C-alpha positions as CSV (number, residue, x, y, z in Angstrom):
1,M,-21.1,-5.2,-2.9
2,D,-18.2,-7.8,-2.8
3,I,-14.6,-7.5,-3.1
4,E,-12.4,-9.7,-4.4
5,I,-8.7,-9.6,-3.1
6,V,-5.1,-10.7,-4.7
7,T,-2.2,-10.4,-3.4
8,L,1.8,-10.6,-4.9
9,S,4.9,-10.4,-2.6
10,K,8.3,-10.9,-4.3
11,P,12.0,-9.6,-3.1
12,G,12.6,-9.2,-6.1
13,G,16.6,-8.8,-6.6
14,R,17.4,-8.5,-3.5
15,E,17.9,-11.6,-0.8
16,Y,14.9,-11.0,1.3
17,N,11.9,-9.6,1.7
18,E,11.1,-6.6,3.6
19,D,7.6,-5.9,2.3
20,V,4.4,-7.5,3.9
21,H,1.1,-6.9,3.2
22,G,-2.6,-8.0,5.1
23,H,-6.3,-7.3,4.9
24,W,-8.7,-8.1,7.3
25,H,-12.8,-8.4,7.4
26,N,-16.0,-9.0,9.0
27,G,-18.5,-8.4,6.4
28,H,-19.5,-5.1,7.0
29,F,-15.5,-3.6,6.8
30,V,-12.7,-4.7,4.8
31,A,-9.4,-3.5,6.0
32,C,-5.9,-4.1,3.8
33,L,-2.5,-2.7,4.0
34,V,1.0,-3.2,2.5
35,A,4.1,-2.0,4.1
36,D,7.8,-2.0,3.0
37,G,10.4,-2.1,5.6
38,A,14.2,-0.4,5.8
39,G,16.6,-0.8,8.0
40,G,18.0,-4.6,7.0
41,H,17.4,-8.0,7.2
42,G,15.9,-8.5,10.9
43,G,15.5,-4.6,10.8
44,G,13.1,-3.4,7.8
45,D,10.7,-7.2,7.8
46,V,10.0,-6.0,11.6
47,A,9.0,-2.7,11.2
48,A,6.7,-3.6,8.7
49,A,5.1,-6.8,10.3
50,T,5.1,-4.4,13.4
51,A,3.0,-1.9,11.4
52,R,0.8,-4.7,9.8
53,S,0.5,-6.1,12.9
54,S,-0.5,-2.7,15.1
55,I,-2.9,-1.2,12.2
56,L,-5.5,-4.3,11.5
57,G,-5.5,-5.4,15.0
58,G,-6.3,-1.5,16.0
59,Y,-8.7,-1.4,13.3
60,A,-10.3,-5.2,14.1
61,A,-11.1,-3.8,17.3
62,G,-12.8,-0.7,16.3
63,P,-13.8,-0.7,12.2
64,S,-15.1,2.7,11.0
65,L,-14.6,5.0,8.0
66,D,-13.5,7.8,10.2
67,G,-10.6,10.0,9.4
68,D,-9.1,10.8,12.8
69,A,-9.7,7.1,13.5
70,L,-7.5,6.2,10.8
71,R,-4.6,8.9,11.4
72,Q,-4.7,7.4,15.2
73,L,-4.2,4.0,13.7
74,L,-1.0,5.0,12.2
75,E,0.1,7.0,15.2
76,Q,-0.2,3.9,17.4
77,A,2.0,2.5,14.9
78,N,4.6,4.6,15.1
79,L,4.6,4.2,18.7
80,D,5.0,0.4,18.4
81,V,8.1,0.5,15.8
82,V,9.7,2.7,18.1
83,A,8.8,1.1,21.2
84,R,10.4,-2.1,19.1
85,Q,13.7,0.2,17.9
86,A,14.7,0.5,21.9
87,E,15.4,-3.4,21.8
88,G,18.6,-2.3,19.7
89,G,20.8,-4.2,17.5
90,K,19.6,-4.4,13.9
91,L,15.9,-3.0,15.1
92,A,17.3,0.3,16.1
93,A,17.6,2.3,13.0
94,M,14.6,0.2,11.3
95,R,11.8,1.8,9.6
96,S,8.7,1.3,7.7
97,T,6.5,3.4,4.9
98,V,2.5,2.0,5.0
99,V,-0.6,2.5,2.8
100,F,-3.9,1.8,4.8
101,A,-7.2,1.3,2.9
102,A,-10.9,0.9,4.5
103,I,-13.9,-0.4,2.5
104,D,-17.7,0.4,4.2
105,L,-19.4,-2.3,2.0
106,E,-23.1,-1.1,3.3
107,H,-22.4,2.2,2.3
108,E,-20.1,1.6,-0.7
109,A,-17.1,3.5,0.6
110,L,-13.4,3.9,0.8
111,M,-10.8,6.0,2.8
112,W,-7.2,5.3,2.6
113,A,-4.0,6.5,4.8
114,H,-0.7,6.4,4.4
115,C,3.0,7.3,5.0
116,G,6.1,7.6,2.8
117,D,6.0,6.4,-0.8
118,S,3.9,3.0,-0.7
119,R,1.0,4.1,-2.6
120,A,-2.9,3.4,-3.0
121,Y,-4.6,3.7,-6.4
122,L,-8.3,4.0,-7.5
123,F,-9.0,2.8,-10.8
124,R,-12.5,3.0,-12.6
125,G,-13.6,2.4,-16.3
126,G,-9.7,1.2,-16.5
127,A,-8.5,4.8,-15.3
128,I,-6.8,6.0,-12.9
129,V,-9.0,8.3,-10.7
130,A,-7.6,8.8,-7.2
131,R,-3.6,8.2,-5.7
132,T,-2.0,9.1,-2.9
133,T,1.1,11.5,-3.0
134,D,4.3,10.1,-1.6
135,H,6.1,11.8,1.1
136,S,9.6,11.9,-0.7
137,L,12.2,14.4,-1.8
138,V,11.2,14.0,-5.6
139,Q,7.6,14.4,-5.0
140,Q,8.3,17.7,-3.6
141,M,10.0,18.4,-6.8
142,V,7.5,17.9,-8.5
143,A,5.3,19.9,-6.2
144,G,7.7,22.6,-7.2
145,G,7.4,22.0,-10.9
146,M,11.1,21.0,-11.3
147,L,10.0,17.7,-12.1
148,D,7.2,15.8,-13.7
149,E,6.0,12.7,-12.8
150,E,8.1,10.4,-14.9
151,G,11.0,11.9,-14.2
152,A,10.4,11.7,-10.8
153,R,10.5,8.1,-11.3
154,L,13.4,7.5,-12.9
155,H,15.1,10.1,-10.7
156,P,18.2,9.2,-8.8
157,Q,17.3,10.3,-5.4
158,R,13.6,9.0,-5.8
159,N,14.2,6.5,-2.7
160,M,15.1,9.8,-0.5
161,L,11.9,9.4,2.2
162,L,10.2,12.6,3.7
163,S,8.6,10.6,6.3
164,A,8.4,7.1,7.4
165,L,7.0,5.4,10.6
166,G,9.6,4.6,13.1
167,S,10.2,8.6,13.8
168,V,11.3,9.4,17.4
169,S,11.9,13.1,17.4
170,D,9.1,14.0,15.0
171,L,6.1,12.6,14.4
172,P,5.5,11.1,10.9
173,E,3.3,13.0,8.1
174,I,0.3,11.0,7.8
175,S,-1.9,11.6,4.8
176,I,-5.8,10.8,5.3
177,S,-7.7,10.8,2.0
178,D,-11.8,11.7,2.0
179,R,-14.4,9.6,1.7
180,M,-14.9,8.4,-1.8
181,R,-17.8,6.3,-3.1
182,L,-16.8,3.1,-4.7
183,Q,-18.7,1.4,-7.9
184,T,-19.1,-2.1,-8.8
185,G,-16.3,-2.3,-11.0
186,D,-13.7,-0.3,-9.3
187,V,-9.8,-1.5,-8.8
188,V,-8.1,-0.5,-5.9
189,L,-4.5,-1.2,-5.5
190,L,-1.8,-1.1,-2.7
191,C,1.6,-1.5,-4.0
192,S,5.1,-0.9,-2.5
193,D,7.3,1.4,-4.6
194,G,8.9,-2.1,-5.9
195,V,5.8,-2.3,-8.5
196,W,5.0,1.8,-9.5
197,E,8.9,2.7,-10.0
198,V,9.2,-0.1,-12.4
199,L,5.9,0.3,-14.4
200,G,4.7,3.9,-13.8
201,D,1.0,4.7,-13.5
202,E,0.9,4.3,-17.4
203,G,2.0,0.5,-16.8
204,L,-0.3,-0.1,-14.1
205,V,-3.1,0.9,-15.9
206,T,-1.8,-1.2,-19.7
207,T,-1.5,-4.3,-17.3
208,L,-5.0,-3.8,-15.8
209,H,-6.7,-3.4,-19.4
210,A,-4.7,-6.4,-20.7
211,S,-6.4,-8.7,-17.8
212,R,-9.6,-10.0,-17.3
213,T,-9.8,-10.9,-13.8
214,P,-8.2,-10.2,-10.6
215,S,-6.0,-13.4,-10.6
216,Q,-4.6,-12.5,-14.5
217,W,-3.9,-9.2,-13.2
218,I,-1.9,-9.7,-10.3
219,D,0.3,-12.5,-12.4
220,E,0.4,-9.6,-15.5
221,L,2.1,-7.4,-12.7
222,D,4.7,-9.8,-11.8
223,A,5.7,-10.9,-15.5
224,Q,5.9,-7.0,-16.3
225,I,8.0,-6.0,-13.5
226,R,10.5,-9.2,-13.7
227,A,10.7,-7.9,-17.4
228,R,11.5,-4.3,-17.0
229,A,12.9,-4.1,-13.7
230,K,17.2,-3.7,-13.4
231,P,19.3,-6.1,-11.7
232,G,19.2,-5.9,-7.9
233,H,15.7,-4.3,-8.1
234,D,13.6,-4.0,-5.1
235,N,11.3,-6.3,-3.3
236,Y,8.0,-5.7,-4.7
237,T,4.3,-5.9,-3.3
238,A,0.9,-5.4,-4.5
239,L,-2.6,-5.8,-3.1
240,G,-5.6,-5.7,-5.3
241,L,-9.0,-5.3,-4.5
242,W,-11.6,-5.6,-7.2
243,V,-15.4,-4.3,-6.5
244,T,-18.1,-6.9,-7.8
245,A,-21.9,-7.2,-7.8
246,G,-23.2,-8.2,-4.5
247,D,-24.4,-11.9,-4.5
248,D,-28.1,-12.6,-3.2
249,D,-26.7,-16.1,-1.8
250,S,-23.4,-14.6,0.4
251,D,-22.5,-11.2,1.5
252,D,-19.3,-12.4,2.5
253,T,-15.3,-11.1,1.0
254,R,-14.3,-13.4,-1.3
255,L,-10.5,-14.0,-0.8
256,L,-8.5,-15.5,-3.9
257,P,-5.6,-17.6,-3.6
258,E,-2.1,-15.9,-3.6
């Protein structure tokens, strides 16, 4: 199988963008990441970029679909963010969420790991068949039956995280998925909360149904976020992976322009 990748990252209604995204591949494995920094300009963006460099660099040194290895990547990223905090100033209180996905092209398999409320989605047949669970206060309220998903998306405390990279006293909560089988036609989305908070799961599905190509989908996500978001809305970043049938003439991952 082949993977087509498209990306979108914009500051939204803010003066600067603290989100980052990245991807790496070697013809056998594909790794993708979205991180959402917090802590202000010169802080949050540094935390997110530090997490990206640490995780993608670590994965490239030993690519696999192993849950313990994925957990260690995020734990090391946490240590790397903490080390940068020691520089003080604007970096002292910086944090970052992260969602990371790894794909084994030969065995047609996917795993993901995350910390915070940046999300991963797996779409099959135009429907959501798997999704990460946020490490947030409102997600706990959903689990306790006090809110539904739509109520959580609109709740005034929806941005209160229970875990993020950059934790010194307590290790951050890190969730690792089971190994999932990928099929031709599947779509994987990694995104910051600036995407899913505005559109909701239903909006993500609707935009996917309205799109025939990866680039058209990313354009539709951008247009819908700009149309629906409130003034001063958050940065938003999306990285989409479309699984296509392998080409006999090439087994290279195709990276579409941003």
